[in-house]
C-alpha distance (Angstrom), angle and dihedral (degrees) to the residues before:
residue distance angle dihedral
M1 . . .
K2 3.89 . .
I3 3.71 121.9 .
L4 3.82 127.5 -170.1
I5 3.81 118.2 -144.5
S6 3.73 136.5 178.5
R7 3.90 110.9 -121.4
E8 3.80 87.9 -138.6
Q9 3.70 94.5 51.0
L10 3.81 90.0 50.0
E11 3.80 95.2 48.1
L12 3.90 87.1 49.1
L13 3.74 92.2 53.9
L14 3.72 95.4 47.5
E15 3.86 91.3 49.0
K16 3.78 88.2 49.8
K17 3.87 94.3 50.4
R18 3.89 96.6 34.3
D19 3.77 91.6 111.1
F20 3.71 92.8 54.4
I21 3.91 101.5 41.0
G22 3.73 110.3 99.2
K23 3.80 93.9 0.7
K24 3.86 107.2 143.7
I25 3.80 135.5 148.1
T26 3.74 110.6 -141.9
I27 3.77 128.3 -158.7
D28 3.83 88.0 -120.0
T29 3.83 88.8 61.6
I30 3.77 91.2 53.9
I31 3.70 97.2 44.7
A32 3.87 89.0 48.4
G33 3.89 89.7 54.4
I34 3.69 92.5 48.0
S35 3.76 95.0 46.1
F36 3.73 92.7 48.5
L37 3.72 92.0 50.5
I38 3.90 92.2 49.1
S39 3.96 93.5 46.6
V40 3.80 92.7 52.3
W41 3.86 91.9 45.2
T42 3.75 94.2 50.5
A43 3.86 97.2 38.9
T44 3.78 125.0 99.1
Y45 3.73 118.5 -136.9
E46 3.90 125.8 -158.1
T47 3.65 122.4 -134.9
I48 3.92 109.3 -97.6
W49 3.90 113.0 -156.1
I50 3.80 101.4 -38.7
I51 3.86 96.6 -30.4
P52 3.77 109.3 109.1
G53 3.82 116.7 -130.8
I54 3.92 90.6 -118.2
V55 3.77 88.7 65.1
F56 3.86 90.0 60.7
K57 3.68 91.3 42.1
T58 3.76 91.1 52.2
I59 3.75 92.3 48.3
F60 3.88 93.7 51.5
C61 3.73 91.6 45.7
V62 3.85 90.1 53.0
I63 3.79 89.8 51.7
G64 3.79 90.3 46.4
I65 3.82 91.6 51.2
V66 3.86 92.6 45.1
Y67 3.95 88.9 48.0
M68 3.95 87.9 50.9
I69 3.77 90.8 48.1
K70 3.77 91.1 50.6
I71 3.82 90.8 50.4
I72 3.86 92.0 49.9
Y73 3.86 90.7 48.3
D74 3.80 88.8 48.8
I75 3.79 93.8 49.8
I76 3.94 90.4 49.0
D77 3.84 88.7 47.3
F78 3.67 92.0 47.0
K79 3.78 93.9 52.8
N80 3.75 92.7 45.2
N81 3.86 93.9 49.2
N82 3.67 102.0 26.0
Y83 3.72 106.3 167.1
T84 3.90 114.3 -176.9
H85 3.82 133.5 -174.7
T86 3.79 85.6 -98.7
D87 3.83 90.4 59.5
L88 3.83 90.7 48.8
L89 3.71 91.9 51.1
R90 3.78 92.8 49.3
D91 3.80 90.8 50.5
I92 3.90 91.0 47.8
E93 3.71 89.6 49.2
G94 3.73 89.9 48.3
L95 3.83 88.1 64.0
D96 3.73 93.0 59.8
M97 3.69 113.2 130.6
I98 3.73 94.8 -159.6
Q99 3.69 107.3 106.5
H100 3.88 100.9 176.3
N101 3.69 134.0 33.8
H102 3.86 109.8 -155.4
S103 3.70 136.5 179.6
L104 3.73 117.6 -147.5
I105 3.87 117.7 -157.5
I106 3.79 125.4 -153.7
I107 3.74 117.1 -164.3
K108 3.83 113.6 -178.8
N109 3.75 132.6 -149.6
S110 3.94 104.7 -165.1
A111 3.74 137.2 156.9
P112 3.90 132.0 172.6
G113 3.83 110.7 -74.1
I114 3.83 93.8 8.3
K115 3.76 123.0 102.7
T116 3.81 113.8 -108.2
K117 3.86 111.9 -98.9
Y118 3.85 123.8 -157.1
L119 3.66 131.2 -149.2
T120 3.78 116.3 -109.7
Y121 3.86 131.1 165.7
Y122 3.67 132.4 -156.0
D123 3.74 114.0 -102.2
E124 3.75 114.1 -155.7
R125 3.84 97.0 -159.6
W126 3.79 91.8 51.9
D127 3.86 93.1 34.7
C128 3.74 85.2 -139.5
K129 3.73 146.9 103.7
L130 3.79 110.4 -100.0
F131 3.83 140.0 178.6
P132 3.84 109.6 -107.8
N133 3.82 108.1 -88.6
L134 3.71 139.5 174.4
K135 3.79 136.9 -174.4
T136 3.79 107.4 -91.4
A137 3.81 112.5 -104.8
D138 3.70 119.4 -128.7
K139 3.83 92.7 -129.2
D140 3.82 132.6 28.4
N141 3.78 96.2 -2.1
E142 3.81 95.2 177.0
A143 3.79 91.0 60.2
F144 3.62 90.2 46.0
I145 3.83 91.5 53.6
I146 3.83 90.2 48.3
S147 3.74 92.6 49.7
N148 3.80 93.3 51.0
L149 3.84 94.3 47.2
S150 3.70 92.3 48.1
N151 3.83 88.8 54.7
D152 3.83 93.6 42.6
L153 3.85 100.2 45.4
G154 3.91 98.8 26.2
I155 3.81 94.4 -117.9
P156 3.79 120.7 143.8
K157 3.86 111.7 -110.3
K158 3.73 94.0 -125.0
E159 3.77 91.0 61.8
I160 3.80 92.7 55.6
K161 3.83 125.8 86.7
C162 3.77 124.6 -169.7
K163 3.69 130.0 -171.0
Y164 3.79 133.5 179.7
I165 3.89 113.0 -118.3
S166 3.82 108.3 173.4
S167 3.76 146.5 -44.1
R168 3.86 138.0 -132.0
V169 3.70 139.1 -177.9
Q170 3.85 108.5 -132.4
E171 3.72 135.4 176.7
K172 3.72 112.1 -149.5
Y173 3.86 142.3 147.1
S174 3.75 116.3 -84.9
V175 3.78 105.9 -146.2
S176 3.95 91.3 -169.8
H177 3.93 89.4 56.4
N178 3.90 99.2 30.7
E179 3.91 93.0 -129.7
N180 3.65 142.1 90.1
R181 3.93 111.7 -94.6
V182 3.75 135.4 -173.6
Y183 3.84 113.9 -128.2
N184 3.72 132.5 -172.8
H185 3.77 101.2 -146.3
R186 3.71 121.1 -158.4
L187 3.82 114.9 -163.9
Y188 3.95 118.1 -148.2
E189 3.73 128.5 178.1
V190 3.78 116.1 -146.0
E191 3.83 126.8 -163.8
F192 3.83 129.4 -171.5
K193 3.64 127.0 -147.0
N194 3.85 90.5 -150.0
I195 3.70 128.2 6.5
P196 3.89 129.2 -159.2
K197 3.84 111.4 -95.8
I198 3.75 88.8 -119.5
M199 3.78 90.3 68.0
N200 3.84 88.8 63.2
K201 3.81 88.8 75.1
N202 3.73 118.7 90.7
D203 3.80 91.1 -117.0
F204 3.67 128.1 10.4
S205 3.99 142.8 158.2
I206 3.88 125.2 -120.0
N207 3.76 121.4 175.1
S208 3.90 93.0 -7.9
R209 3.73 92.3 -55.2
H210 3.88 121.9 114.9
Y211 3.77 118.5 -137.5
Y212 3.76 132.7 -166.9
W213 3.80 134.6 -167.2
M214 3.83 108.0 -137.7
T215 3.78 137.0 171.1
I216 3.79 120.8 -132.4
S217 3.82 89.5 -110.1
E218 3.72 92.0 52.4
M219 3.85 89.3 53.0
E220 3.83 88.4 48.4
K221 3.68 90.0 54.9
D222 3.80 94.4 48.9
N223 3.94 104.3 92.9
N224 3.83 91.6 -161.2
I225 3.95 91.7 55.1
M226 3.72 93.8 44.6
K227 3.83 90.4 47.8
K228 3.76 95.5 49.8
N229 3.90 107.0 23.8
M230 3.74 108.9 20.2
E231 3.77 95.2 124.7
V232 3.78 90.8 57.9
V233 3.85 94.4 45.7
D234 3.82 88.6 50.5
F235 3.68 90.6 48.0
V236 3.89 94.5 52.5
K237 3.94 90.0 44.8
E238 3.76 92.4 54.0
C239 3.76 92.8 48.4
E240 3.76 91.7 49.4
K241 3.84 96.2 54.2
């Protein structure tokens, strides 16, 4: 999974959490504190110059007690403000600027001496011809793509092959949401063992969706496609070189 993070936001997070990162009270620290207190309590100190040994013992005992109080305070603070690497990872992922993970699907219709055509469909919300696409599944995305294409095009799952090609993080305008969005586009190529005869036509409808076979150059000449989906067309074109 890719994430996109602003350097400034990451630095701000690390500055905010710096007192919690790496803060850990180990058993060694506790043992050291107890051992120090026991050793100074049981030790015998001689008089140095005119200062009685009991004074040194008292001073060291006070230091040991203060040290133990500090350890106890740190333990309580650590339990109340426990910040693990899992918490840090969650906070970093919370800075992710990628709003949508989408899978783009290229389905080719090619023959010797003929320019490769790609399957597109008319999207009513975008009022534009787009490559087939789906929201990327969290698990087993290729099986998810095959299942959806099987339902949409009426082709048995066993006759569909899907392979991952590439991925790219892109910021582009979303027509359906009227705002710029950051996408993590994953590109897949799909092949069919057999296709319905209707798909041999230049344009056709299946399950109330209108499909078109288009070359990349035809897409580039379509002002509507270039205005609304140029980034995706360029991405596919670069991957096909």
